[in-house]
KEKE-3310 file (N, C-alpha, C; in steps of 0.2 Angstrom, whole numbers, plus 5000, padded with zeros to 4 digits):
npx = (4995:5008:5008:4998:5004:5015:5009:5003:5006:5015:5023:5028:5040:5051:5047:5045:5058:5064:5057:5060:5074:5073:5064:5055:5044:5028:5026:5014:5011:5022:5020:5008:5011:5020:5012:5002:5011:5015:5003:4999:5009:5007:4994:4997:5005:4996:4987:4995:4998:4986:4983:4993:4989:4977:4981:4989:4979:4971:4980:4985:4972:4962:4962:4950:4943:4932:4933:4945:4941:4930:4937:4945:4936:4930:4941)
npy = (5104:5098:5095:5085:5075:5072:5065:5054:5037:5031:5041:5048:5045:5050:5063:5069:5069:5077:5089:5092:5095:5106:5116:5120:5108:5107:5099:5091:5087:5079:5069:5063:5059:5049:5040:5036:5029:5019:5012:5009:5000:4990:4986:4982:4971:4962:4960:4953:4942:4936:4934:4924:4914:4910:4906:4895:4887:4884:4878:4870:4870:4876:4894:4907:4923:4924:4913:4917:4929:4924:4915:4925:4932:4923:4919)
npz = (4978:4979:4992:4992:4984:4993:5002:4996:4994:4984:4979:4990:4998:4990:4987:4999:5005:4995:4997:5011:5009:5001:5006:5021:5030:5037:5053:5054:5041:5039:5048:5044:5032:5035:5042:5033:5024:5032:5035:5022:5019:5028:5024:5011:5014:5020:5010:5001:5009:5010:4996:4993:5002:4996:4984:4987:4992:4981:4972:4957:4951:4938:4936:4937:4937:4944:4953:4960:4967:4974:4983:4990:4996:5005:5013)
capx = (4997:5014:5006:4994:5009:5019:5005:5002:5012:5020:5028:5030:5047:5056:5045:5046:5065:5066:5054:5064:5080:5072:5060:5052:5038:5025:5026:5008:5012:5027:5017:5003:5015:5023:5007:4999:5015:5015:4997:4999:5014:5003:4989:5000:5007:4990:4984:4999:4997:4979:4983:4997:4985:4972:4985:4991:4973:4968:4985:4983:4966:4961:4960:4946:4942:4926:4936:4949:4937:4927:4942:4947:4930:4929:4947)
capy = (5098:5095:5092:5078:5070:5071:5060:5048:5032:5030:5047:5051:5044:5054:5070:5072:5070:5083:5095:5093:5098:5113:5120:5116:5104:5107:5093:5087:5084:5073:5063:5060:5055:5042:5036:5033:5025:5013:5009:5006:4994:4984:4984:4978:4964:4958:4958:4948:4936:4933:4931:4918:4909:4908:4903:4889:4883:4882:4876:4865:4871:4882:4900:4912:4929:4922:4909:4921:4933:4920:4913:4930:4934:4917:4918)
capz = (4974:4982:4999:4991:4982:4998:5007:4992:4996:4979:4978:4996:5000:4986:4987:5006:5005:4991:5001:5017:5007:4998:5010:5027:5029:5043:5056:5053:5035:5039:5052:5040:5026:5038:5045:5027:5022:5037:5034:5015:5019:5032:5020:5005:5016:5022:5004:4998:5012:5008:4989:4994:5005:4991:4978:4990:4993:4975:4968:4953:4948:4933:4940:4934:4941:4949:4958:4964:4971:4979:4988:4994:5001:5010:5017)
cpx = (5003:5012:5002:4999:5014:5016:5004:5008:5017:5025:5031:5037:5052:5054:5046:5053:5067:5063:5058:5071:5079:5069:5058:5046:5035:5025:5020:5009:5017:5024:5012:5006:5017:5018:5003:5004:5015:5009:4996:5004:5010:4998:4991:5002:5001:4987:4988:4999:4991:4979:4987:4993:4980:4975:4987:4985:4970:4974:4983:4977:4966:4958:4956:4945:4937:4929:4941:4946:4933:4931:4944:4942:4929:4935:4947)
cpy = (5095:5092:5085:5073:5068:5065:5054:5043:5031:5035:5050:5051:5049:5061:5073:5073:5077:5090:5097:5097:5105:5118:5116:5113:5105:5100:5088:5084:5078:5067:5060:5056:5048:5038:5033:5028:5018:5009:5006:5000:4988:4981:4979:4971:4959:4956:4952:4942:4932:4930:4924:4913:4906:4904:4896:4884:4880:4880:4870:4866:4876:4888:4904:4917:4927:4918:4912:4925:4930:4917:4919:4932:4929:4917:4923)
cpz = (4977:4988:4997:4989:4988:5003:5003:4992:4990:4978:4984:4998:4997:4987:4994:5007:5001:4995:5007:5015:5004:5003:5017:5026:5036:5046:5055:5047:5035:5043:5048:5035:5029:5040:5038:5024:5026:5035:5027:5015:5023:5028:5014:5008:5018:5015:5001:5002:5011:5001:4989:4997:5000:4986:4981:4991:4987:4970:4964:4949:4943:4937:4935:4939:4946:4955:4963:4969:4976:4985:4992:4999:5006:5015:5023)
residu = (MET:TRP:VAL:ILE:PHE:SER:ILE:PHE:PRO:PHE:SER:ALA:PRO:VAL:LEU:VAL:MET:MET:ARG:LEU:GLY:LEU:THR:GLY:ILE:PRO:THR:TRP:GLN:LEU:ILE:VAL:SER:ILE:ALA:VAL:MET:VAL:LEU:SER:ILE:ILE:GLY:GLY:LEU:ALA:LEU:ALA:ALA:ARG:LEU:LEU:ARG:THR:TYR:LEU:LEU:ILE:TYR:GLY:LYS:ARG:LEU:GLY:MET:ARG:THR:ILE:LEU:HIS:SER:LEU:ARG:SER:ALA)
# end
């Protein structure tokens, strides 16, 4: 359970530091945790950029879920 939470991006930074202080962590778990964090940061930034672009393109219009999804798919 702790290995999964060490890799999960929302709890990884705190849990990995706690595990490093209390016990040893295998190198592969540390590398996987860092890689998943980096990929989730890149994915979050890409999603935020896409949402901002969509918002700027449809500024002033009434937004509905269908409009937002259509704009995200076409962008």
